[in-house]
PAGU-709017 format. One record per atom (N, C-alpha, C): x, y, z; atom name; residue in three letters. Coordinates in steps of 0.05 Angstrom, whole numbers, padded with zeros to 5 digits. Atoms other than C-alpha are relative to their C-alpha. Layout:
BEGIN
<rec x="X" y="Y" z="Z" name="CA" resn="Ala"/>
...
end
This chain:
BEGIN
<rec x="00006" y="-00004" z="00029" name="N" resn="Unk"/>
<rec x="-00774" y="-01633" z="-01765" name="CA" resn="Unk"/>
<rec x="-00002" y="00030" z="-00006" name="C" resn="Unk"/>
<rec x="00003" y="-00028" z="00009" name="N" resn="Unk"/>
<rec x="-00797" y="-01569" z="-01798" name="CA" resn="Unk"/>
<rec x="-00027" y="00010" z="00008" name="C" resn="Unk"/>
<rec x="00025" y="-00015" z="-00005" name="N" resn="Unk"/>
<rec x="-00850" y="-01520" z="-01775" name="CA" resn="Unk"/>
<rec x="00001" y="00025" z="-00016" name="C" resn="Unk"/>
<rec x="00003" y="-00026" z="00014" name="N" resn="Unk"/>
<rec x="-00875" y="-01463" z="-01817" name="CA" resn="Unk"/>
<rec x="-00015" y="00019" z="00018" name="C" resn="Unk"/>
<rec x="00012" y="-00019" z="-00018" name="N" resn="Unk"/>
<rec x="-00890" y="-01403" z="-01775" name="CA" resn="Unk"/>
<rec x="-00010" y="00024" z="-00015" name="C" resn="Unk"/>
<rec x="00013" y="-00022" z="00015" name="N" resn="Unk"/>
<rec x="-00939" y="-01353" z="-01804" name="CA" resn="Unk"/>
<rec x="-00006" y="00024" z="00019" name="C" resn="Unk"/>
<rec x="00008" y="-00024" z="-00015" name="N" resn="Unk"/>
<rec x="-00954" y="-01282" z="-01782" name="CA" resn="Unk"/>
<rec x="-00011" y="00020" z="-00020" name="C" resn="Unk"/>
<rec x="00010" y="-00022" z="00016" name="N" resn="Unk"/>
<rec x="-00989" y="-01220" z="-01807" name="CA" resn="Unk"/>
<rec x="-00029" y="00001" z="-00006" name="C" resn="Unk"/>
<rec x="00029" y="-00001" z="00005" name="N" resn="Unk"/>
<rec x="-01062" y="-01239" z="-01810" name="CA" resn="Unk"/>
<rec x="-00013" y="00020" z="00019" name="C" resn="Unk"/>
<rec x="00015" y="-00019" z="-00017" name="N" resn="Unk"/>
<rec x="-01116" y="-01196" z="-01779" name="CA" resn="Unk"/>
<rec x="-00026" y="00009" z="-00013" name="C" resn="Unk"/>
<rec x="00025" y="-00012" z="00010" name="N" resn="Unk"/>
<rec x="-01178" y="-01154" z="-01791" name="CA" resn="Unk"/>
<rec x="00006" y="00026" z="-00014" name="C" resn="Unk"/>
<rec x="-00004" y="-00024" z="00015" name="N" resn="Unk"/>
<rec x="-01179" y="-01101" z="-01844" name="CA" resn="Unk"/>
<rec x="-00025" y="00007" z="-00016" name="C" resn="Unk"/>
<rec x="00023" y="-00008" z="00016" name="N" resn="Unk"/>
<rec x="-01231" y="-01060" z="-01881" name="CA" resn="Unk"/>
<rec x="00005" y="-00005" z="-00029" name="C" resn="Unk"/>
<rec x="-00002" y="00004" z="00029" name="N" resn="Unk"/>
<rec x="-01245" y="-01072" z="-01954" name="CA" resn="Unk"/>
<rec x="00016" y="00024" z="-00012" name="C" resn="Unk"/>
<rec x="-00018" y="-00020" z="00013" name="N" resn="Unk"/>
<rec x="-01193" y="-01036" z="-01997" name="CA" resn="Unk"/>
<rec x="00026" y="00003" z="00014" name="C" resn="Unk"/>
<rec x="-00025" y="-00002" z="-00015" name="N" resn="Unk"/>
<rec x="-01140" y="-01043" z="-01944" name="CA" resn="Unk"/>
<rec x="00021" y="-00021" z="-00008" name="C" resn="Unk"/>
<rec x="-00023" y="00018" z="00006" name="N" resn="Unk"/>
<rec x="-01075" y="-01082" z="-01943" name="CA" resn="Unk"/>
<rec x="00009" y="-00015" z="00024" name="C" resn="Unk"/>
<rec x="-00013" y="00016" z="-00021" name="N" resn="Unk"/>
<rec x="-01042" y="-01136" z="-01903" name="CA" resn="Unk"/>
<rec x="00024" y="-00014" z="-00013" name="C" resn="Unk"/>
<rec x="-00023" y="00015" z="00010" name="N" resn="Unk"/>
<rec x="-00975" y="-01172" z="-01909" name="CA" resn="Unk"/>
<rec x="00003" y="-00025" z="00017" name="C" resn="Unk"/>
<rec x="-00005" y="00026" z="-00014" name="N" resn="Unk"/>
<rec x="-00967" y="-01245" z="-01890" name="CA" resn="Unk"/>
<rec x="00029" y="-00008" z="-00003" name="C" resn="Unk"/>
<rec x="-00028" y="00010" z="00000" name="N" resn="Unk"/>
<rec x="-00900" y="-01275" z="-01872" name="CA" resn="Unk"/>
<rec x="00001" y="-00029" z="00009" name="C" resn="Unk"/>
<rec x="-00003" y="00028" z="-00007" name="N" resn="Unk"/>
<rec x="-00878" y="-01347" z="-01867" name="CA" resn="Unk"/>
<rec x="00029" y="-00007" z="00001" name="C" resn="Unk"/>
<rec x="-00028" y="00007" z="-00004" name="N" resn="Unk"/>
<rec x="-00813" y="-01372" z="-01839" name="CA" resn="Unk"/>
<rec x="00002" y="-00028" z="00012" name="C" resn="Unk"/>
<rec x="-00003" y="00027" z="-00011" name="N" resn="Unk"/>
<rec x="-00790" y="-01443" z="-01827" name="CA" resn="Unk"/>
<rec x="00017" y="-00001" z="00025" name="C" resn="Unk"/>
<rec x="-00017" y="00005" z="-00023" name="N" resn="Unk"/>
<rec x="-00762" y="-01467" z="-01761" name="CA" resn="Unk"/>
<rec x="00006" y="-00030" z="00002" name="C" resn="Unk"/>
<rec x="-00007" y="00028" z="-00002" name="N" resn="Unk"/>
<rec x="-00727" y="-01531" z="-01744" name="CA" resn="Unk"/>
<rec x="00021" y="-00008" z="-00020" name="C" resn="Unk"/>
<rec x="-00020" y="00010" z="00019" name="N" resn="Unk"/>
<rec x="-00689" y="-01573" z="-01794" name="CA" resn="Unk"/>
<rec x="00001" y="00018" z="-00025" name="C" resn="Unk"/>
<rec x="-00004" y="-00018" z="00023" name="N" resn="Unk"/>
<rec x="-00661" y="-01532" z="-01852" name="CA" resn="Unk"/>
<rec x="-00005" y="-00016" z="-00026" name="C" resn="Unk"/>
<rec x="00004" y="00010" z="00027" name="N" resn="Unk"/>
<rec x="-00688" y="-01547" z="-01921" name="CA" resn="Unk"/>
<rec x="00002" y="00023" z="-00019" name="C" resn="Unk"/>
<rec x="00002" y="-00019" z="00021" name="N" resn="Unk"/>
<rec x="-00679" y="-01510" z="-01985" name="CA" resn="Unk"/>
<rec x="-00024" y="-00007" z="-00017" name="C" resn="Unk"/>
<rec x="00025" y="00007" z="00013" name="N" resn="Unk"/>
<rec x="-00750" y="-01511" z="-02010" name="CA" resn="Unk"/>
<rec x="00000" y="00008" z="-00029" name="C" resn="Unk"/>
<rec x="00002" y="-00006" z="00029" name="N" resn="Unk"/>
<rec x="-00763" y="-01514" z="-02084" name="CA" resn="Unk"/>
<rec x="-00023" y="00018" z="-00007" name="C" resn="Unk"/>
<rec x="00023" y="-00016" z="00005" name="N" resn="Unk"/>
<rec x="-00831" y="-01483" z="-02081" name="CA" resn="Unk"/>
<rec x="-00012" y="00009" z="00027" name="C" resn="Unk"/>
<rec x="00014" y="-00010" z="-00024" name="N" resn="Unk"/>
<rec x="-00863" y="-01439" z="-02027" name="CA" resn="Unk"/>
<rec x="-00025" y="00015" z="-00009" name="C" resn="Unk"/>
<rec x="00024" y="-00014" z="00009" name="N" resn="Unk"/>
<rec x="-00932" y="-01410" z="-02029" name="CA" resn="Unk"/>
<rec x="-00021" y="00003" z="00022" name="C" resn="Unk"/>
<rec x="00022" y="-00005" z="-00018" name="N" resn="Unk"/>
<rec x="-00998" y="-01392" z="-01998" name="CA" resn="Unk"/>
<rec x="-00025" y="-00012" z="-00011" name="C" resn="Unk"/>
<rec x="00026" y="00011" z="00006" name="N" resn="Unk"/>
<rec x="-01065" y="-01426" z="-01998" name="CA" resn="Unk"/>
<rec x="-00020" y="00012" z="00020" name="C" resn="Unk"/>
<rec x="00020" y="-00010" z="-00018" name="N" resn="Unk"/>
<rec x="-01130" y="-01405" z="-01966" name="CA" resn="Unk"/>
<rec x="-00025" y="-00018" z="00001" name="C" resn="Unk"/>
<rec x="00024" y="00015" z="-00003" name="N" resn="Unk"/>
<rec x="-01193" y="-01437" z="-01940" name="CA" resn="Unk"/>
<rec x="-00021" y="00017" z="00014" name="C" resn="Unk"/>
<rec x="00022" y="-00015" z="-00011" name="N" resn="Unk"/>
<rec x="-01258" y="-01400" z="-01929" name="CA" resn="Unk"/>
<rec x="-00020" y="-00020" z="00013" name="C" resn="Unk"/>
<rec x="00020" y="00019" z="-00013" name="N" resn="Unk"/>
<rec x="-01314" y="-01430" z="-01885" name="CA" resn="Unk"/>
<rec x="-00017" y="-00014" z="-00021" name="C" resn="Unk"/>
<rec x="00017" y="00015" z="00018" name="N" resn="Unk"/>
<rec x="-01350" y="-01485" z="-01922" name="CA" resn="Unk"/>
<rec x="00011" y="-00005" z="-00027" name="C" resn="Unk"/>
<rec x="-00012" y="00003" z="00027" name="N" resn="Unk"/>
<rec x="-01302" y="-01484" z="-01980" name="CA" resn="Unk"/>
<rec x="00026" y="-00016" z="00002" name="C" resn="Unk"/>
<rec x="-00025" y="00015" z="00001" name="N" resn="Unk"/>
<rec x="-01243" y="-01525" z="-02002" name="CA" resn="Unk"/>
<rec x="00024" y="00019" z="00000" name="C" resn="Unk"/>
<rec x="-00024" y="-00016" z="00000" name="N" resn="Unk"/>
<rec x="-01172" y="-01501" z="-01993" name="CA" resn="Unk"/>
<rec x="00008" y="00005" z="-00030" name="C" resn="Unk"/>
<rec x="-00008" y="-00007" z="00027" name="N" resn="Unk"/>
<rec x="-01148" y="-01464" z="-02055" name="CA" resn="Unk"/>
<rec x="00026" y="00014" z="-00001" name="C" resn="Unk"/>
<rec x="-00025" y="-00013" z="00004" name="N" resn="Unk"/>
<rec x="-01084" y="-01439" z="-02083" name="CA" resn="Unk"/>
<rec x="-00004" y="00030" z="-00002" name="C" resn="Unk"/>
<rec x="00000" y="-00029" z="00003" name="N" resn="Unk"/>
<rec x="-01070" y="-01365" z="-02075" name="CA" resn="Unk"/>
<rec x="00024" y="00009" z="-00018" name="C" resn="Unk"/>
<rec x="-00024" y="-00007" z="00015" name="N" resn="Unk"/>
<rec x="-00998" y="-01358" z="-02100" name="CA" resn="Unk"/>
<rec x="00022" y="-00018" z="00007" name="C" resn="Unk"/>
<rec x="-00025" y="00015" z="-00005" name="N" resn="Unk"/>
<rec x="-00934" y="-01397" z="-02107" name="CA" resn="Unk"/>
<rec x="00023" y="00013" z="-00014" name="C" resn="Unk"/>
<rec x="-00024" y="-00011" z="00011" name="N" resn="Unk"/>
<rec x="-00863" y="-01379" z="-02122" name="CA" resn="Unk"/>
<rec x="00022" y="-00022" z="00003" name="C" resn="Unk"/>
<rec x="-00020" y="00021" z="-00001" name="N" resn="Unk"/>
<rec x="-00808" y="-01428" z="-02140" name="CA" resn="Unk"/>
<rec x="00028" y="00013" z="00003" name="C" resn="Unk"/>
<rec x="-00027" y="-00010" z="-00005" name="N" resn="Unk"/>
<rec x="-00733" y="-01422" z="-02127" name="CA" resn="Unk"/>
<rec x="00012" y="00013" z="-00024" name="C" resn="Unk"/>
<rec x="-00010" y="-00014" z="00024" name="N" resn="Unk"/>
<rec x="-00723" y="-01399" z="-02199" name="CA" resn="Unk"/>
<rec x="-00013" y="00026" z="-00005" name="C" resn="Unk"/>
<rec x="00013" y="-00026" z="00003" name="N" resn="Unk"/>
<rec x="-00769" y="-01340" z="-02190" name="CA" resn="Unk"/>
<rec x="-00027" y="-00001" z="-00014" name="C" resn="Unk"/>
<rec x="00026" y="00002" z="00014" name="N" resn="Unk"/>
<rec x="-00830" y="-01366" z="-02227" name="CA" resn="Unk"/>
<rec x="-00023" y="00001" z="00020" name="C" resn="Unk"/>
<rec x="00024" y="-00003" z="-00018" name="N" resn="Unk"/>
<rec x="-00897" y="-01346" z="-02197" name="CA" resn="Unk"/>
<rec x="-00025" y="-00011" z="-00013" name="C" resn="Unk"/>
<rec x="00026" y="00009" z="00009" name="N" resn="Unk"/>
<rec x="-00967" y="-01372" z="-02202" name="CA" resn="Unk"/>
<rec x="-00021" y="00012" z="00019" name="C" resn="Unk"/>
<rec x="00020" y="-00013" z="-00016" name="N" resn="Unk"/>
<rec x="-01028" y="-01334" z="-02179" name="CA" resn="Unk"/>
<rec x="-00028" y="-00010" z="-00007" name="C" resn="Unk"/>
<rec x="00028" y="00005" z="00005" name="N" resn="Unk"/>
<rec x="-01101" y="-01350" z="-02172" name="CA" resn="Unk"/>
<rec x="-00011" y="00024" z="-00016" name="C" resn="Unk"/>
<rec x="00011" y="-00022" z="00016" name="N" resn="Unk"/>
<rec x="-01141" y="-01309" z="-02222" name="CA" resn="Unk"/>
<rec x="-00013" y="00022" z="00018" name="C" resn="Unk"/>
<rec x="00014" y="-00018" z="-00017" name="N" resn="Unk"/>
<rec x="-01180" y="-01278" z="-02165" name="CA" resn="Unk"/>
<rec x="00018" y="00020" z="00015" name="C" resn="Unk"/>
<rec x="-00018" y="-00018" z="-00015" name="N" resn="Unk"/>
<rec x="-01118" y="-01245" z="-02135" name="CA" resn="Unk"/>
<rec x="00020" y="00014" z="-00018" name="C" resn="Unk"/>
<rec x="-00020" y="-00012" z="00019" name="N" resn="Unk"/>
<rec x="-01078" y="-01226" z="-02197" name="CA" resn="Unk"/>
<rec x="-00004" y="00030" z="00000" name="C" resn="Unk"/>
<rec x="00001" y="-00029" z="00000" name="N" resn="Unk"/>
<rec x="-01060" y="-01152" z="-02196" name="CA" resn="Unk"/>
<rec x="-00004" y="00012" z="00027" name="C" resn="Unk"/>
<rec x="00005" y="-00010" z="-00027" name="N" resn="Unk"/>
<rec x="-01076" y="-01146" z="-02122" name="CA" resn="Unk"/>
<rec x="00021" y="-00011" z="00020" name="C" resn="Unk"/>
<rec x="-00018" y="00013" z="-00018" name="N" resn="Unk"/>
<rec x="-01030" y="-01196" z="-02087" name="CA" resn="Unk"/>
<rec x="00027" y="-00004" z="-00013" name="C" resn="Unk"/>
<rec x="-00027" y="00005" z="00010" name="N" resn="Unk"/>
<rec x="-00955" y="-01203" z="-02094" name="CA" resn="Unk"/>
<rec x="00015" y="-00019" z="00019" name="C" resn="Unk"/>
<rec x="-00016" y="00019" z="-00016" name="N" resn="Unk"/>
<rec x="-00913" y="-01262" z="-02070" name="CA" resn="Unk"/>
<rec x="00029" y="00006" z="-00005" name="C" resn="Unk"/>
<rec x="-00029" y="-00004" z="00003" name="N" resn="Unk"/>
<rec x="-00840" y="-01254" z="-02056" name="CA" resn="Unk"/>
<rec x="00014" y="-00019" z="00020" name="C" resn="Unk"/>
<rec x="-00014" y="00021" z="-00015" name="N" resn="Unk"/>
<rec x="-00786" y="-01296" z="-02025" name="CA" resn="Unk"/>
<rec x="00029" y="00009" z="00006" name="C" resn="Unk"/>
<rec x="-00028" y="-00004" z="-00008" name="N" resn="Unk"/>
<rec x="-00720" y="-01289" z="-01988" name="CA" resn="Unk"/>
<rec x="00012" y="-00028" z="00000" name="C" resn="Unk"/>
<rec x="-00011" y="00027" z="00002" name="N" resn="Unk"/>
<rec x="-00683" y="-01351" z="-02011" name="CA" resn="Unk"/>
<rec x="00020" y="-00006" z="00021" name="C" resn="Unk"/>
<rec x="-00020" y="00004" z="-00020" name="N" resn="Unk"/>
<rec x="-00627" y="-01341" z="-01962" name="CA" resn="Unk"/>
<rec x="-00012" y="-00007" z="00027" name="C" resn="Unk"/>
<rec x="00013" y="00005" z="-00025" name="N" resn="Unk"/>
<rec x="-00676" y="-01342" z="-01904" name="CA" resn="Unk"/>
<rec x="-00023" y="-00020" z="-00002" name="C" resn="Unk"/>
<rec x="00022" y="00019" z="00004" name="N" resn="Unk"/>
<rec x="-00726" y="-01390" z="-01935" name="CA" resn="Unk"/>
<rec x="-00027" y="00011" z="00009" name="C" resn="Unk"/>
<rec x="00025" y="-00013" z="-00008" name="N" resn="Unk"/>
<rec x="-00781" y="-01340" z="-01919" name="CA" resn="Unk"/>
<rec x="-00016" y="00008" z="-00025" name="C" resn="Unk"/>
<rec x="00017" y="-00009" z="00022" name="N" resn="Unk"/>
<rec x="-00840" y="-01323" z="-01963" name="CA" resn="Unk"/>
<rec x="-00020" y="00020" z="00010" name="C" resn="Unk"/>
<rec x="00018" y="-00022" z="-00007" name="N" resn="Unk"/>
<rec x="-00883" y="-01260" z="-01961" name="CA" resn="Unk"/>
<rec x="-00023" y="00000" z="-00020" name="C" resn="Unk"/>
<rec x="00023" y="-00005" z="00018" name="N" resn="Unk"/>
<rec x="-00952" y="-01246" z="-01989" name="CA" resn="Unk"/>
<rec x="-00011" y="00028" z="00007" name="C" resn="Unk"/>
<rec x="00011" y="-00027" z="-00003" name="N" resn="Unk"/>
<rec x="-00969" y="-01173" z="-01998" name="CA" resn="Unk"/>
<rec x="-00028" y="00001" z="-00013" name="C" resn="Unk"/>
<rec x="00027" y="00001" z="00009" name="N" resn="Unk"/>
<rec x="-01044" y="-01166" z="-02004" name="CA" resn="Unk"/>
<rec x="-00011" y="00028" z="00000" name="C" resn="Unk"/>
<rec x="00012" y="-00027" z="00003" name="N" resn="Unk"/>
<rec x="-01073" y="-01100" z="-02030" name="CA" resn="Unk"/>
<rec x="-00028" y="-00002" z="-00010" name="C" resn="Unk"/>
<rec x="00028" y="-00002" z="00011" name="N" resn="Unk"/>
<rec x="-01143" y="-01078" z="-02048" name="CA" resn="Unk"/>
<rec x="-00016" y="-00024" z="00009" name="C" resn="Unk"/>
<rec x="00013" y="00023" z="-00010" name="N" resn="Unk"/>
<rec x="-01171" y="-01131" z="-02003" name="CA" resn="Unk"/>
<rec x="-00030" y="00002" z="-00002" name="C" resn="Unk"/>
<rec x="00029" y="00001" z="00003" name="N" resn="Unk"/>
<rec x="-01243" y="-01153" z="-02013" name="CA" resn="Unk"/>
<rec x="-00012" y="-00019" z="00021" name="C" resn="Unk"/>
<rec x="00012" y="00018" z="-00020" name="N" resn="Unk"/>
<rec x="-01292" y="-01187" z="-01965" name="CA" resn="Unk"/>
<rec x="00003" y="-00029" z="-00008" name="C" resn="Unk"/>
<rec x="-00002" y="00028" z="00009" name="N" resn="Unk"/>
<rec x="-01287" y="-01250" z="-02008" name="CA" resn="Unk"/>
<rec x="00029" y="-00011" z="00003" name="C" resn="Unk"/>
<rec x="-00026" y="00010" z="-00006" name="N" resn="Unk"/>
<rec x="-01213" y="-01254" z="-01990" name="CA" resn="Unk"/>
<rec x="00001" y="-00011" z="00029" name="C" resn="Unk"/>
<rec x="00001" y="00010" z="-00027" name="N" resn="Unk"/>
<rec x="-01234" y="-01272" z="-01919" name="CA" resn="Unk"/>
<rec x="00003" y="-00030" z="00000" name="C" resn="Unk"/>
<rec x="-00006" y="00029" z="-00001" name="N" resn="Unk"/>
<rec x="-01205" y="-01340" z="-01902" name="CA" resn="Unk"/>
<rec x="00023" y="-00004" z="00019" name="C" resn="Unk"/>
<rec x="-00024" y="00007" z="-00014" name="N" resn="Unk"/>
<rec x="-01152" y="-01377" z="-01863" name="CA" resn="Unk"/>
<rec x="00021" y="-00005" z="-00022" name="C" resn="Unk"/>
<rec x="-00021" y="00002" z="00020" name="N" resn="Unk"/>
<rec x="-01087" y="-01370" z="-01902" name="CA" resn="Unk"/>
<rec x="00022" y="-00018" z="00011" name="C" resn="Unk"/>
<rec x="-00020" y="00020" z="-00008" name="N" resn="Unk"/>
<rec x="-01037" y="-01427" z="-01900" name="CA" resn="Unk"/>
<rec x="00025" y="00002" z="-00017" name="C" resn="Unk"/>
<rec x="-00025" y="00001" z="00014" name="N" resn="Unk"/>
<rec x="-00964" y="-01426" z="-01918" name="CA" resn="Unk"/>
<rec x="00007" y="-00029" z="-00007" name="C" resn="Unk"/>
<rec x="-00008" y="00027" z="00009" name="N" resn="Unk"/>
<rec x="-00937" y="-01485" z="-01957" name="CA" resn="Unk"/>
<rec x="00028" y="00001" z="-00011" name="C" resn="Unk"/>
<rec x="-00028" y="00002" z="00010" name="N" resn="Unk"/>
<rec x="-00867" y="-01508" z="-01973" name="CA" resn="Unk"/>
<rec x="00005" y="-00028" z="-00009" name="C" resn="Unk"/>
<rec x="-00004" y="00025" z="00013" name="N" resn="Unk"/>
<rec x="-00846" y="-01564" z="-02019" name="CA" resn="Unk"/>
<rec x="00030" y="-00004" z="-00006" name="C" resn="Unk"/>
<rec x="-00027" y="00007" z="00005" name="N" resn="Unk"/>
<rec x="-00779" y="-01599" z="-02021" name="CA" resn="Unk"/>
<rec x="00001" y="-00023" z="-00020" name="C" resn="Unk"/>
<rec x="00003" y="00020" z="00021" name="N" resn="Unk"/>
<rec x="-00775" y="-01636" z="-02087" name="CA" resn="Unk"/>
<rec x="00018" y="-00025" z="00003" name="C" resn="Unk"/>
<rec x="-00017" y="00025" z="-00002" name="N" resn="Unk"/>
<rec x="-00715" y="-01683" z="-02074" name="CA" resn="Unk"/>
<rec x="-00011" y="-00021" z="00019" name="C" resn="Unk"/>
<rec x="00011" y="00019" z="-00019" name="N" resn="Unk"/>
<rec x="-00749" y="-01714" z="-02014" name="CA" resn="Unk"/>
<rec x="-00030" y="-00005" z="-00004" name="C" resn="Unk"/>
<rec x="00029" y="00002" z="00003" name="N" resn="Unk"/>
<rec x="-00821" y="-01704" z="-02036" name="CA" resn="Unk"/>
<rec x="-00015" y="00010" z="00024" name="C" resn="Unk"/>
<rec x="00013" y="-00009" z="-00025" name="N" resn="Unk"/>
<rec x="-00836" y="-01672" z="-01968" name="CA" resn="Unk"/>
<rec x="-00015" y="00026" z="-00005" name="C" resn="Unk"/>
<rec x="00018" y="-00023" z="00003" name="N" resn="Unk"/>
<rec x="-00892" y="-01622" z="-01965" name="CA" resn="Unk"/>
<rec x="-00008" y="00010" z="00028" name="C" resn="Unk"/>
<rec x="00006" y="-00010" z="-00027" name="N" resn="Unk"/>
<rec x="-00902" y="-01577" z="-01904" name="CA" resn="Unk"/>
<rec x="-00021" y="00022" z="-00001" name="C" resn="Unk"/>
<rec x="00022" y="-00020" z="-00003" name="N" resn="Unk"/>
<rec x="-00960" y="-01534" z="-01880" name="CA" resn="Unk"/>
<rec x="00004" y="00015" z="00026" name="C" resn="Unk"/>
<rec x="00001" y="-00016" z="-00025" name="N" resn="Unk"/>
<rec x="-00964" y="-01478" z="-01830" name="CA" resn="Unk"/>
<rec x="-00027" y="-00005" z="00014" name="C" resn="Unk"/>
<rec x="00024" y="00004" z="-00016" name="N" resn="Unk"/>
<rec x="-01018" y="-01474" z="-01777" name="CA" resn="Unk"/>
<rec x="-00024" y="00017" z="-00009" name="C" resn="Unk"/>
<rec x="00021" y="-00018" z="00011" name="N" resn="Unk"/>
<rec x="-01057" y="-01420" z="-01814" name="CA" resn="Unk"/>
<rec x="-00002" y="00026" z="00015" name="C" resn="Unk"/>
<rec x="00005" y="-00026" z="-00012" name="N" resn="Unk"/>
<rec x="-01070" y="-01347" z="-01801" name="CA" resn="Unk"/>
<rec x="-00025" y="00012" z="-00011" name="C" resn="Unk"/>
<rec x="00026" y="-00010" z="00008" name="N" resn="Unk"/>
<rec x="-01138" y="-01314" z="-01803" name="CA" resn="Unk"/>
<rec x="00002" y="00027" z="-00013" name="C" resn="Unk"/>
<rec x="00003" y="-00026" z="00013" name="N" resn="Unk"/>
<rec x="-01151" y="-01257" z="-01852" name="CA" resn="Unk"/>
<rec x="-00029" y="00005" z="-00002" name="C" resn="Unk"/>
<rec x="00028" y="-00007" z="00001" name="N" resn="Unk"/>
<rec x="-01217" y="-01222" z="-01844" name="CA" resn="Unk"/>
<rec x="-00002" y="00028" z="-00013" name="C" resn="Unk"/>
<rec x="00004" y="-00026" z="00013" name="N" resn="Unk"/>
<rec x="-01239" y="-01166" z="-01891" name="CA" resn="Unk"/>
<rec x="-00029" y="00008" z="00003" name="C" resn="Unk"/>
<rec x="00027" y="-00009" z="-00005" name="N" resn="Unk"/>
<rec x="-01299" y="-01126" z="-01870" name="CA" resn="Unk"/>
<rec x="-00009" y="00019" z="-00022" name="C" resn="Unk"/>
<rec x="00011" y="-00017" z="00022" name="N" resn="Unk"/>
<rec x="-01344" y="-01090" z="-01920" name="CA" resn="Unk"/>
<rec x="-00008" y="00027" z="00011" name="C" resn="Unk"/>
end
C-alpha cells in the first residue's frame, strides 16, 4: 500500500525554524489533499495546515503567518516550513494524505518537534 515518510523534526529554540517533509512510498496515488496535523501530550490531534491539488490552503489560526505549507505535485511531497517557533508548537507532527476517488486516508508515523524556551 502507501506509506507516508516524514522527516525534518527535531529540537529547536524558541524563535527558530524547522522544515518538515513528507513523501509517499509504495503504490502511487495522486492525492487530492495533503497536510499536517499535530498532537501534543494530553491533547487531541489538531489540524496544522492543508493544501489541496488546486492550491488552496487552510491553516490553524495559531500558526497563520508563521508556517507555510507547500507541495510538489509531481512528486506528491508536501513541506511545512515552520518559522518563529514557540514552545506551544511542541508536538508530534503527522503527515496526512487524502485520495478523494477512493476515500482512502493515509497517515505518517509522526515526527517529534520540540521547541525549548
